[in-house]
ZAPA-40812 format. One line per 10 residues: number of its first residue (from 1); for each residue z, y, x of N, C-alpha, C. Coordinates in pm, whole numbers, plus 50000, padded with zeros to 5 digits. Example, Ala and Ser with C-alpha at 12.3 -4.5 7.8 and 13.67 -1.06 7.14 Angstrom:
! ZAPA-40812
1> 50780/49431/51319/50780/49550/51230/50780/49670/51320  50708/49775/51285/50714/49894/51367/50787/50003/51290 $
! end
This chain:
! ZAPA-40812
1> 77641/60973/70170/77744/60904/70092/77751/60964/69952  77774/60878/69853/77787/60924/69715/77934/60935/69677  77960/61019/69576/78093/61031/69517/78082/60988/69372  78163/60891/69332/78162/60839/69196/78297/60864/69131  78296/60926/69015/78419/60950/68940/78421/60864/68815  78535/60799/68790/78551/60717/68670/78666/60772/68587  78639/60795/68460/78739/60854/68371/78841/60753/68322  78934/60802/68240/79045/60720/68194/79002/60597/68117  78900/60611/68031/78851/60495/67956/78791/60391/68050  78726/60436/68155/78661/60345/68250/78760/60257/68324 $
11> 78885/60304/68337/78988/60222/68401/79100/60193/68302  79069/60199/68172/79171/60188/68070/79201/60046/68025  79127/59949/68075/79152/59809/68040/79111/59721/68157  79156/59595/68154/79119/59501/68260/78968/59482/68263  78908/59466/68145/78763/59446/68138/78688/59564/68199  78732/59684/68169/78664/59802/68222/78684/59816/68372  78803/59780/68422/78824/59783/68568/78730/59686/68638  78707/59572/68577/78612/59476/68635/78472/59536/68636  78435/59605/68527/78305/59673/68523/78292/59775/68636  78397/59852/68658/78395/59953/68764/78379/59886/68900 $
21> 78451/59777/68921/78439/59703/69048/78296/59657/69070  78232/59607/68966/78095/59558/68978/77997/59673/69006  78024/59789/68949/77936/59905/68971/77944/59955/69114  78066/59965/69169/78082/60025/69301/78060/59927/69416  78063/59798/69386/78052/59696/69492/77905/59662/69519  77834/59759/69577/77691/59739/69601/77656/59742/69750  77757/59734/69836/77733/59730/69980/77718/59865/70045  77726/59975/69967/77713/60109/70024/77848/60178/70025  77874/60253/70132/78000/60328/70141/77999/60440/70037  78115/60461/69979/78125/60566/69877/78270/60609/69860 $
31> 78286/60727/69801/78418/60775/69764/78430/60764/69613  78537/60703/69566/78558/60682/69422/78680/60764/69378  78658/60849/69278/78763/60934/69222/78804/60874/69087  78934/60850/69069/78981/60789/68945/79072/60882/68867  79058/60877/68735/79153/60940/68645/79269/60844/68620  79369/60890/68547/79474/60801/68500/79417/60708/68393  79477/60591/68378/79435/60500/68272/79445/60569/68137  79350/60542/68048/79344/60613/67920/79477/60604/67846  79519/60716/67792/79644/60725/67718/79764/60761/67803  79755/60738/67936/79871/60761/68021/79909/60909/68028 $
41> 79811/60996/68049/79842/61139/68061/79907/61190/67932  79855/61146/67816/79917/61187/67689/80062/61142/67682  80090/61021/67727/80228/60971/67724/80316/61047/67822  80260/61085/67937/80338/61164/68033/80364/61305/67980  80268/61360/67907/80289/61491/67843/80403/61480/67742  80404/61371/67665/80511/61352/67567/80646/61339/67636  80651/61267/67747/80776/61252/67824/80823/61389/67873  80730/61467/67926/80765/61601/67974/80819/61687/67859  80759/61675/67741/80807/61752/67626/80947/61709/67584  80975/61580/67590/81110/61531/67558/81212/61592/67655 $
51> 81174/61597/67782/81264/61654/67883/81285/61803/67856  81175/61870/67821/81182/62013/67791/81276/62039/67673  81271/61949/67575/81355/61963/67456/81495/61905/67477  81522/61859/67600/81652/61801/67638/81686/61677/67555  81580/61605/67518/81598/61480/67445/81587/61365/67544  81692/61345/67621/81691/61249/67732/81667/61107/67683  81730/61067/67573/81716/60930/67524/81571/60897/67489  81504/60991/67421/81363/60969/67386/81276/60960/67512  81304/61047/67608/81227/61047/67733/81242/60913/67805  81364/60866/67818/81389/60740/67889/81326/60622/67814 $
61> 81335/60623/67682/81274/60516/67603/81122/60514/67623  81061/60630/67625/80915/60639/67647/80877/60592/67786  80959/60625/67883/80933/60582/68022/80939/60430/68033  81040/60369/67971/81053/60222/67975/80934/60154/67908  80887/60209/67796/80772/60151/67727/80646/60161/67812  80629/60274/67878/80513/60290/67965/80521/60196/68084  80640/60177/68138/80658/60086/68250/80624/59942/68210  80664/59901/68090/80631/59767/68041/80480/59747/68031  80411/59851/67983/80265/59843/67972/80200/59824/68109  80249/59897/68209/80192/59885/68342/80228/59751/68407 $
71> 80345/59702/68378/80386/59572/68432/80293/59462/68381  80258/59468/68252/80166/59370/68194/80027/59383/68256  79982/59506/68277/79850/59528/68338/79846/59471/68479  79950/59496/68556/79956/59446/68693/79953/59293/68695  80031/59230/68606/80035/59084/68602/79900/59024/68565  79828/59091/68474/79698/59039/68431/79590/59062/68536  79598/59174/68605/79491/59211/68699/79512/59151/68838  79637/59151/68883/79665/59110/69022/79729/58972/69023  79647/58871/69047/79697/58733/69054/79748/58699/69194  79709/58779/69294/79760/58761/69430/79907/58802/69431 $
81> 79996/58710/69468/80140/58734/69455/80186/58852/69540  80134/58863/69663/80176/58972/69751/80132/59107/69697  80005/59114/69655/79953/59240/69602/80022/59275/69470  80052/59174/69389/80123/59194/69264/80261/59253/69291  80330/59197/69388/80465/59244/69422/80461/59388/69473  80364/59418/69561/80353/59553/69616/80324/59655/69505  80236/59618/69412/80201/59710/69304/80322/59734/69212  80399/59629/69186/80516/59646/69099/80624/59730/69167  80639/59714/69297/80735/59797/69370/80692/59943/69367  80562/59966/69386/80509/60103/69382/80531/60164/69244 $
91> 80498/60086/69139/80517/60135/69002/80664/60160/68973  80751/60072/69024/80894/60089/69003/80945/60220/69062  80893/60254/69181/80933/60382/69243/80890/60501/69158  80768/60492/69102/80719/60602/69018/80802/60616/68891  80833/60504/68828/80910/60513/68704/81055/60552/68730  81108/60519/68848/81241/60568/68886/81238/60719/68903  81128/60770/68961/81112/60915/68975/81109/60982/68837  81041/60918/68741/81035/60974/68606/81172/60973/68540  81247/60865/68559/81383/60859/68505/81469/60970/68564  81460/60989/68696/81536/61095/68762/81500/61232/68706 $
101> 81373/61247/68668/81326/61377/68617/81392/61414/68485  81438/61313/68411/81498/61342/68280/81631/61415/68292  81691/61412/68410/81820/61476/68431/81808/61611/68504  81683/61654/68524/81662/61779/68596/81627/61892/68499  81650/62015/68544/81614/62132/68464/81462/62139/68452  81414/62161/68331/81269/62162/68310/81206/62287/68369  81091/62266/68434/81012/62377/68489/80868/62329/68499  80775/62423/68515/80634/62386/68527/80610/62294/68646  80682/62317/68754/80667/62233/68873/80704/62089/68841  80813/62070/68766/80855/61936/68727/80753/61871/68634 $
111> 80702/61948/68538/80601/61894/68446/80476/61849/68522  80428/61930/68615/80309/61894/68692/80332/61769/68775  80452/61755/68827/80485/61635/68906/80484/61511/68816  80535/61525/68695/80534/61414/68600/80391/61375/68566  80306/61474/68536/80168/61446/68496/80087/61382/68609  80125/61408/68733/80050/61354/68847/80066/61204/68864  80168/61145/68804/80198/61005/68828/80093/60911/68772  80020/60954/68670/79917/60868/68611/79807/60835/68709  79757/60936/68779/79650/60912/68878/79702/60832/68997  79826/60857/69037/79883/60781/69149/79894/60633/69113 $
121> 79931/60603/68990/79940/60464/68946/79803/60398/68940  79706/60462/68876/79575/60400/68858/79506/60372/68990  79516/60465/69085/79448/60445/69214/79514/60336/69296  79647/60329/69295/79715/60225/69373/79681/60087/69316  79688/60073/69184/79662/59944/69121/79517/59902/69142  79423/59996/69123/79282/59961/69138/79248/59929/69283  79305/60002/69377/79282/59972/69518/79334/59831/69552  79448/59795/69497/79502/59660/69518/79408/59555/69461  79351/59583/69345/79257/59490/69282/79133/59470/69369  79078/59579/69423/78962/59567/69510/78994/59482/69633 $
131> 79109/59502/69691/79149/59423/69807/79163/59276/69770  79216/59249/69652/79227/59111/69605/79089/59046/69594  78989/59126/69555/78853/59074/69539/78774/59071/69668  78841/59099/69780/78776/59091/69910/78691/59211/69946  78713/59324/69879/78637/59447/69907/78720/59536/69998  78658/59584/70104/78730/59673/70197/78747/59809/70133  78869/59839/70093/78895/59968/70029/79024/60026/70085  79036/60156/70073/79159/60223/70117/79180/60348/70034  79303/60397/70033/79338/60515/69956/79329/60642/70039  79274/60747/69979/79277/60881/70037/79365/60966/69946 $
141> 79488/60998/69986/79578/61073/69897/79527/61214/69869  79497/61243/69742/79442/61374/69706/79540/61487/69738  79669/61459/69732/79767/61564/69762/79769/61598/69910  79696/61521/69988/79684/61552/70131/79574/61651/70162  79486/61679/70062/79374/61770/70092/79334/61862/69976  79366/61824/69854/79319/61903/69740/79422/62012/69708  79377/62139/69711/79469/62249/69685/79395/62363/69615  79469/62435/69528/79417/62555/69465/79488/62676/69523  79421/62792/69517/79478/62913/69574/79562/62988/69470  79603/63108/69503/79689/63187/69415/79620/63223/69284 $
151> 79486/63220/69281/79410/63247/69160/79373/63120/69084  79432/63008/69127/79407/62876/69066/79263/62829/69083  79199/62878/69188/79065/62832/69225/79076/62737/69343  78983/62642/69358/78988/62551/69473/78987/62627/69605  79080/62593/69692/79088/62654/69825/78995/62576/69917  78866/62610/69912/78763/62528/69976/78779/62514/70127  78811/62621/70202/78832/62601/70346/78946/62504/70376  79056/62517/70302/79170/62425/70319/79127/62282/70286  79056/62266/70174/79015/62132/70130/78925/62067/70234  78828/62141/70287/78736/62085/70385/78810/62039/70510 $
161> 78896/62124/70563/78969/62090/70686/79060/61970/70665  79135/61972/70556/79233/61866/70534/79168/61737/70487  79055/61747/70416/78986/61624/70378/78937/61551/70502  78880/61625/70595/78833/61561/70718/78947/61492/70792  79063/61557/70795/79180/61498/70862/79222/61369/70792  79234/61374/70659/79276/61255/70583/79172/61144/70595  79044/61178/70585/78939/61078/70590/78933/61011/70728  78940/61093/70832/78928/61038/70968/79049/60954/71008  79163/60979/70946/79283/60902/70980/79300/60778/70892  79214/60763/70791/79224/60647/70702/79166/60523/70769 $
171> 79209/60408/70720/79152/60282/70769/79004/60276/70734  78926/60215/70823/78782/60199/70797/78764/60116/70670  78675/60160/70584/78656/60091/70456/78515/60112/70405  78480/60035/70303/78353/60056/70233/78373/60145/70111  78491/60132/70048/78522/60210/69930/78648/60293/69958  78637/60424/69941/78752/60513/69959/78794/60561/69820  78918/60532/69784/78970/60564/69652/79060/60687/69660  79039/60782/69569/79129/60898/69565/79155/60938/69420  79255/61024/69404/79295/61066/69270/79217/61190/69224  79173/61188/69100/79120/61309/69040/79234/61390/68981 $
181> 79202/61512/68935/79294/61593/68855/79406/61658/68935  79475/61583/69021/79596/61636/69084/79563/61712/69212  79650/61807/69246/79633/61889/69364/79764/61957/69397  79764/62034/69505/79874/62123/69536/79835/62264/69497  79935/62349/69472/79905/62490/69448/79925/62569/69577  79915/62701/69567/79925/62786/69687/80061/62779/69752  80163/62733/69676/80299/62718/69731/80326/62575/69776  80219/62494/69782/80229/62352/69820/80315/62270/69724  80315/62312/69596/80381/62235/69492/80276/62153/69418  80316/62040/69361/80222/61957/69286/80171/62033/69164 $
191> 80040/62033/69147/79977/62101/69035/79858/62016/68989  79768/62075/68912/79651/62000/68867/79537/62094/68831  79420/62033/68808/79299/62108/68776/79272/62114/68626  79375/62090/68545/79368/62093/68399/79291/61972/68347  79293/61957/68215/79231/61842/68151/79084/61829/68191  79043/61705/68218/78906/61683/68263/78885/61716/68408  78993/61749/68479/78981/61797/68616/78933/61694/68717  78931/61566/68679/78880/61464/68772/78732/61486/68802  78656/61534/68702/78515/61571/68725/78506/61677/68835  78592/61775/68823/78595/61887/68917/78632/61836/69057 $
201> 78731/61748/69064/78768/61688/69192/78647/61623/69258  78570/61549/69179/78455/61475/69233/78351/61569/69293  78320/61678/69222/78216/61768/69275/78268/61854/69390  78398/61883/69391/78457/61954/69506/78444/61867/69631  78478/61738/69617/78464/61646/69730/78316/61631/69766  78231/61622/69664/78087/61610/69689/78034/61727/69770  78079/61848/69735/78036/61966/69811/78094/61965/69951  78216/61916/69965/78284/61913/70095/78211/61823/70195  78164/61708/70147/78099/61612/70238/77946/61621/70231  77894/61718/70153/77749/61729/70132/77693/61596/70082 $
211> 77749/61549/69974/77716/61417/69922/77569/61406/69881  77522/61285/69886/77386/61256/69840/77375/61278/69689  77483/61241/69618/77487/61254/69473/77631/61240/69427  77663/61307/69315/77792/61286/69249/77763/61221/69114  77833/61111/69087/77817/61041/68960/77946/61051/68879  77933/61092/68753/78045/61101/68661/78030/60989/68559  78119/60889/68567/78111/60772/68479/78212/60785/68366  78162/60775/68241/78248/60785/68124/78216/60668/68030  78235/60688/67900/78209/60581/67803/78096/60618/67708  78005/60706/67753/77891/60747/67672/77770/60764/67763 $
221> 77650/60739/67708/77526/60741/67788/77481/60883/67819  77559/60956/67898/77521/61090/67936/77560/61193/67832  77514/61315/67853/77542/61425/67761/77443/61419/67645  77494/61425/67524/77409/61412/67406/77365/61550/67355  77260/61547/67272/77205/61673/67223/77287/61733/67109  77392/61664/67068/77484/61718/66968/77612/61637/66979  77714/61674/66905/77844/61608/66917/77844/61479/66836  77844/61362/66902/77837/61234/66830/77960/61204/66745  78066/61281/66763/78185/61261/66679/78161/61310/66537  78066/61402/66521/78043/61462/66390/77902/61441/66337 $
231> 77809/61410/66425/77668/61402/66387/77612/61265/66424  77543/61203/66330/77482/61072/66356/77348/61088/66427  77308/60981/66495/77176/60973/66559/77154/61079/66666  77259/61115/66739/77239/61203/66853/77175/61123/66966  77116/61194/67060/77046/61127/67170/77091/61184/67305  77098/61099/67407/77130/61151/67540/77015/61236/67593  77050/61338/67671/76951/61426/67732/76924/61374/67872  76799/61349/67905/76768/61287/68034/76791/61382/68151  76759/61511/68133/76769/61607/68243/76822/61741/68195  76910/61800/68276/76960/61934/68250/76963/62011/68381 $
241> 76947/62141/68373/76967/62225/68491/77117/62253/68504  77158/62303/68619/77298/62339/68639/77343/62442/68535  77257/62540/68508/77293/62644/68411/77313/62586/68273  77222/62499/68232/77232/62438/68098/77359/62354/68087  77387/62273/68188/77506/62188/68186/77634/62271/68183  77636/62379/68260/77754/62465/68265/77779/62530/68129  77673/62576/68064/77688/62637/67932/77743/62536/67831  77688/62415/67831/77733/62313/67736/77877/62272/67762  77913/62257/67888/78049/62216/67921/78150/62324/67881  78115/62449/67908/78208/62557/67874/78225/62571/67724 $
251> 78116/62550/67650/78121/62573/67506/78141/62444/67427  78210/62347/67486/78261/62238/67402/78215/62098/67430  78115/62074/67515/78073/61936/67543/78184/61866/67622  78255/61772/67558/78377/61715/67613/78350/61622/67731  78228/61582/67752/78199/61485/67857/78217/61544/67996  78220/61676/68007/78218/61739/68139/78319/61854/68146  78393/61860/68257/78482/61973/68283/78397/62099/68302  78438/62213/68245/78354/62334/68250/78312/62378/68390  78395/62351/68492/78364/62397/68627/78293/62292/68712  78257/62179/68652/78209/62066/68732/78093/62101/68824 $
261> 77992/62170/68772/77871/62189/68852/77885/62301/68955  77988/62384/68942/78001/62501/69029/78001/62467/69178  78079/62368/69225/78084/62344/69370/77953/62293/69430  77871/62221/69350/77756/62150/69409/77624/62224/69394  77618/62326/69310/77488/62385/69280/77427/62457/69400  77509/62519/69485/77456/62592/69600/77383/62500/69698  77431/62375/69707/77369/62278/69798/77272/62185/69725  77245/62214/69598/77151/62136/69518/77185/61986/69517  77314/61956/69508/77358/61817/69501/77350/61773/69354  77272/61670/69322/77258/61629/69182/77385/61564/69129 $
271> 77406/61580/69000/77520/61518/68931/77464/61431/68819  77500/61302/68822/77455/61209/68718/77571/61175/68625  77544/61177/68495/77643/61136/68396/77604/60998/68348  77693/60900/68371/77660/60760/68346/77765/60694/68257  77729/60579/68202/77816/60505/68110/77866/60377/68177  77998/60367/68197/78057/60249/68261/78026/60123/68181  78021/60135/68049/77997/60017/67965/77849/59984/67950  77763/60071/67998/77618/60047/67993/77555/60106/68119  77586/60048/68235/77545/60108/68363/77395/60117/68385  77318/60039/68310/77172/60043/68327/77108/60162/68258 $
281> 77180/60225/68167/77125/60340/68096/77102/60456/68192  76998/60535/68167/76964/60646/68256/77072/60753/68258  77132/60781/68143/77231/60888/68136/77166/61024/68146  77236/61118/68205/77186/61255/68220/77191/61295/68366  77081/61348/68417/77077/61399/68554/77081/61551/68551  77180/61607/68619/77194/61752/68629/77152/61794/68769  77056/61886/68776/77004/61926/68906/76952/62069/68898  76891/62115/69004/76835/62250/69007/76699/62258/68939  76645/62144/68900/76515/62142/68835/76529/62178/68688  76428/62246/68634/76426/62276/68492/76309/62203/68429 $
291> 76327/62162/68305/76218/62094/68235/76169/62182/68121  76132/62122/68009/76069/62198/67902/76160/62306/67845  76096/62411/67792/76171/62519/67730/76219/62479/67590  76308/62560/67535/76355/62538/67399/76495/62479/67394  76547/62465/67274/76683/62417/67255/76692/62268/67286  76778/62233/67381/76797/62093/67419/76922/62032/67359  77024/62113/67340/77152/62057/67298/77236/62161/67226  77332/62109/67149/77425/62192/67073/77566/62147/67105  77654/62242/67123/77796/62211/67144/77879/62307/67061  78002/62268/67032/78090/62354/66953/78228/62361/67018 $
301> 78283/62479/67019/78415/62504/67077/78508/62555/66967  78618/62483/66948/78711/62516/66840/78827/62602/66889  78919/62631/66796/79040/62708/66826/79008/62846/66883  78908/62909/66824/78865/63042/66867/78929/63148/66777  78972/63256/66839/79025/63371/66765/78931/63489/66784  78891/63550/66674/78804/63668/66680/78889/63794/66659  78863/63895/66740/78937/64021/66732/78836/64135/66717  78851/64212/66612/78767/64330/66591/78848/64455/66623  78796/64536/66714/78866/64655/66764/78783/64776/66719  78839/64856/66629/78763/64967/66571/78833/65098/66597 $
311> 78756/65198/66645/78815/65328/66674/78708/65436/66675  78739/65547/66609/78649/65661/66613/78638/65720/66752  78738/65694/66837/78735/65745/66974/78623/65682/67056  78573/65568/67008/78470/65498/67084/78335/65570/67076  78313/65644/66969/78183/65707/66945/78147/65802/67059  78042/65768/67131/77988/65848/67241/78093/65877/67349  78191/65789/67361/78296/65808/67463/78280/65705/67572  78299/65750/67696/78296/65655/67806/78439/65609/67836  78452/65492/67894/78583/65441/67934/78656/65360/67828  78602/65355/67704/78672/65284/67598/78676/65133/67626 $
321> 78560/65078/67662/78554/64933/67690/78644/64897/67808  78648/64984/67908/78734/64960/68024/78880/64948/67978  78919/65034/67888/79056/65034/67837/79085/64903/67761  78986/64857/67683/79001/64732/67609/79015/64614/67705  78924/64606/67803/78926/64493/67895/79052/64489/67980  79108/64605/68010/79230/64609/68090/79346/64540/68018  79348/64550/67886/79454/64484/67809/79445/64332/67827  79323/64279/67819/79305/64134/67834/79332/64090/67977  79301/64176/68071/79329/64144/68211/79479/64136/68237  79555/64230/68179/79701/64231/68197/79761/64098/68151 $
331> 79709/64046/68039/79766/63923/67982/79685/63798/68020  79599/63813/68122/79526/63700/68182/79458/63615/68075  79389/63683/67984/79320/63616/67874/79171/63643/67886  79092/63536/67900/78948/63553/67917/78879/63570/67782  78765/63636/67785/78686/63663/67665/78562/63575/67667  78532/63511/67552/78414/63424/67544/78290/63502/67499  78298/63565/67384/78184/63638/67328/78224/63783/67305  78125/63870/67307/78152/64011/67277/78027/64075/67217  78047/64156/67114/77940/64239/67057/77996/64379/67035  77910/64478/67040/77956/64616/67024/77868/64691/66924 $
341> 77928/64792/66861/77854/64889/66781/77901/65027/66825  77863/65131/66753/77903/65267/66792/78054/65288/66781  78116/65219/66685/78259/65246/66662/78347/65122/66669  78291/65008/66706/78372/64886/66706/78328/64789/66814  78423/64708/66857/78398/64598/66950/78454/64471/66886  78374/64367/66879/78422/64237/66834/78415/64140/66951  78519/64064/66970/78521/63968/67080/78601/63846/67041  78587/63741/67120/78659/63616/67092/78737/63571/67214  78848/63500/67186/78928/63438/67292/78960/63295/67249  78984/63208/67347/79023/63070/67314/79166/63040/67356 $
351> 79238/63143/67400/79377/63129/67443/79457/63236/67370  79534/63194/67270/79606/63293/67187/79755/63302/67220  79794/63253/67336/79937/63254/67372/79995/63395/67375  79914/63491/67416/79962/63629/67424/79897/63719/67319  79850/63658/67210/79777/63733/67109/79858/63848/67052  79984/63823/67018/80068/63928/66958/80083/64048/67053  80101/64019/67181/80117/64126/67279/79986/64203/67296  79875/64129/67298/79744/64193/67311/79717/64286/67194  79742/64235/67073/79719/64315/66953/79808/64440/66954  79933/64425/66995/80024/64540/66999/79973/64647/67095 $
361> 79919/64606/67208/79864/64703/67305/79740/64770/67249  79650/64691/67187/79526/64747/67134/79552/64843/67018  79655/64815/66939/79685/64900/66823/79733/65038/66862  79762/65057/66991/79801/65191/67037/79684/65288/67036  79561/65234/67036/79446/65325/67038/79331/65280/66946  79354/65177/66863/79248/65131/66774/79309/65052/66659  79229/65035/66553/79271/64947/66443/79217/64807/66472  79297/64707/66440/79266/64570/66482/79258/64477/66363  79155/64391/66362/79145/64282/66266/79137/64150/66344  79214/64051/66303/79217/63922/66371/79176/63812/66274 $
371> 79080/63730/66316/79037/63614/66238/79065/63488/66319  79146/63399/66263/79172/63271/66327/79081/63163/66269  79099/63041/66316/79023/62926/66263/78872/62949/66275  78829/62994/66392/78687/63017/66419/78636/62914/66520  78505/62891/66518/78440/62803/66615/78316/62871/66670  78288/62845/66797/78163/62891/66857/78066/62773/66862  77951/62790/66802/77843/62692/66812/77743/62745/66913  77720/62665/67016/77637/62709/67128/77509/62627/67131  77396/62694/67136/77265/62627/67147/77210/62654/67286  77179/62547/67358/77146/62558/67499/77010/62496/67529 $
381> 76937/62562/67616/76810/62509/67665/76748/62608/67761  76651/62562/67837/76587/62650/67935/76504/62757/67863  76529/62883/67898/76458/62998/67841/76459/62993/67688  76574/62955/67632/76582/62933/67488/76555/63061/67409  76595/63176/67462/76576/63300/67385/76430/63340/67375  76345/63282/67460/76202/63316/67458/76117/63212/67387  76179/63105/67340/76099/62995/67286/76045/63028/67147  75927/62977/67119/75857/63011/66995/75928/62959/66870  76013/62857/66883/76080/62801/66766/76220/62857/66744  76270/62937/66836/76409/62981/66827/76436/63059/66698 $
391> 76340/63137/66652/76362/63217/66532/76396/63130/66412  76354/63002/66413/76376/62915/66298/76523/62888/66272  76606/62897/66379/76747/62864/66358/76811/62962/66261  76763/63084/66258/76821/63182/66166/76783/63151/66021  76666/63089/66002/76628/63044/65868/76714/62924/65828  76735/62835/65923/76813/62714/65895/76954/62749/65852  77010/62853/65913/77150/62889/65888/77165/63004/65791  77067/63023/65704/77071/63138/65614/77189/63131/65517  77242/63011/65490/77355/62998/65399/77489/62991/65471  77489/62998/65603/77612/62990/65681/77657/63132/65716 $
401> 77783/63161/65691/77837/63293/65724/77861/63301/65874  77779/63381/65942/77791/63395/66087/77866/63524/66119  77977/63509/66187/78067/63623/66217/78015/63706/66333  77959/63640/66437/77905/63708/66554/77790/63626/66610  77700/63695/66680/77591/63628/66752/77584/63685/66893  77577/63595/66991/77552/63636/67129/77413/63587/67167  77321/63682/67181/77179/63649/67201/77123/63740/67308  77074/63681/67417/77013/63762/67521/77099/63782/67644  77228/63752/67634/77313/63763/67753/77276/63661/67857  77222/63548/67810/77171/63443/67898/77043/63391/67838 $
411> 76945/63362/67922/76819/63305/67872/76838/63163/67823  76953/63101/67859/76972/62959/67831/77071/62932/67717  77116/63037/67649/77225/63016/67555/77219/63115/67441  77234/63063/67320/77259/63144/67203/77389/63094/67142  77484/63184/67120/77614/63143/67067/77637/63208/66931  77688/63129/66837/77716/63175/66702/77864/63154/66673  77929/63255/66618/78069/63241/66578/78074/63220/66427  78135/63107/66387/78143/63074/66245/78286/63030/66211  78314/63021/66084/78442/62967/66043/78444/62817/66075  78557/62767/66124/78565/62627/66165/78539/62531/66049 $
421> 78565/62575/65927/78539/62489/65810/78389/62463/65792  78305/62549/65850/78159/62532/65838/78099/62460/65959  78181/62422/66056/78128/62371/66183/78047/62243/66165  78104/62143/66101/78037/62013/66093/77905/62024/66018  77904/62097/65906/77781/62115/65831/77677/62189/65915  77722/62287/65993/77630/62362/66079/77569/62271/66185  77652/62189/66248/77601/62097/66351/77500/61999/66291  77530/61948/66173/77439/61853/66109/77307/61919/66072  77317/62040/66018/77195/62110/65976/77106/62142/66095  77167/62189/66202/77090/62219/66323/77027/62093/66380 $
431> 77103/61985/66379/77051/61859/66434/76930/61811/66353  76939/61824/66222/76833/61775/66135/76703/61848/66158  76712/61979/66177/76590/62060/66183/76541/62088/66325  76631/62123/66414/76586/62167/66546/76524/62055/66628  76584/61936/66624/76538/61833/66714/76417/61757/66662  76369/61796/66544/76239/61750/66503/76129/61830/66572  76169/61946/66629/76071/62037/66688/76072/62034/66840  76184/61986/66901/76200/61993/67045/76214/61855/67104  76139/61824/67205/76152/61698/67278/76262/61712/67382  76359/61621/67381/76469/61629/67476/76472/61507/67564 $
! end
């Protein structure tokens, strides 16, 4: 059985929902993971913020506007009177829950419950549409099996056991619909897998059932060799290894959640990235196979903070790095890049919520310099550090001020830290020169 995930854009309009129906209605049993309709999660975030700010009138007004939008969608999509009525009653219950939330004390648990409503709406409406079209489909409630542990990692034994229970108790169907993104936490409260988490849901389910393949359907023909938002004439990459895909996703490729490939790589389950609006396109196949060496793709990650930690105590002293890392561990802040010299450590973080506290702790034993507005440009490919053309990138970027370089930590990745103001020009320059030399 295959697992197919469709993102918010794929179910963001009536036309796109019809496209999804045509893609999945091929006579084969499958599990379909859906995101919320495009724009819905952003609107739910705004509603949650209004509640947090105790702006009840704005929250209620936003809820009513969102309800009107869904009412119009239901009327246009569901011409069957019974299914239309059922969908409107279901939506009414959800929007009543949102209204009730405006009078409650704000907490993370409440916010997560609000954000979960988008996926619940999209799956119920789309399942009703499939039934209207004569397709045997049924819902598998993700909150019945998807859970994260105390470390916010997927609780795989729990998921496997409870998925089997939910699946076996569901009505027999050809298409099984479930929600992406949403889950329970270790306290059995509604939570989520963070933005882009529907991809992660799909591969977790794929690993759970030992799927034949996991397909991630979006609005672009696979993963491109550069960021098409900033660079013209980018091209989709036909094949990537798990390592290459993971590096690109972590360092900024928006098409894929950073953890997507983790659940499936041990069982060598392939992941295909496909375009809902162009289903015949090959897209990108991610698997355990590796193809040609050299740089295949470039990604950029913004909102990076660089921290330089300098101390004479570091010279020929053991335990200094341990002391530095303990500070970041205390404040649960991960490090992206790191370089060292005899008397200094430079590193980057992408989460600055506790930056002031971290700096205060570090200043107890070192002098600290902080640079904001930084970006990491990541160049990815199989055995990229050994490729004969890799040295050329340093010639290409001779006019770009590079703050840090991570080279050799992985054979598949070279990372450059630059000022964010130089990002677009750097991406364009790399695209112009590198991909004339490498076949992707």
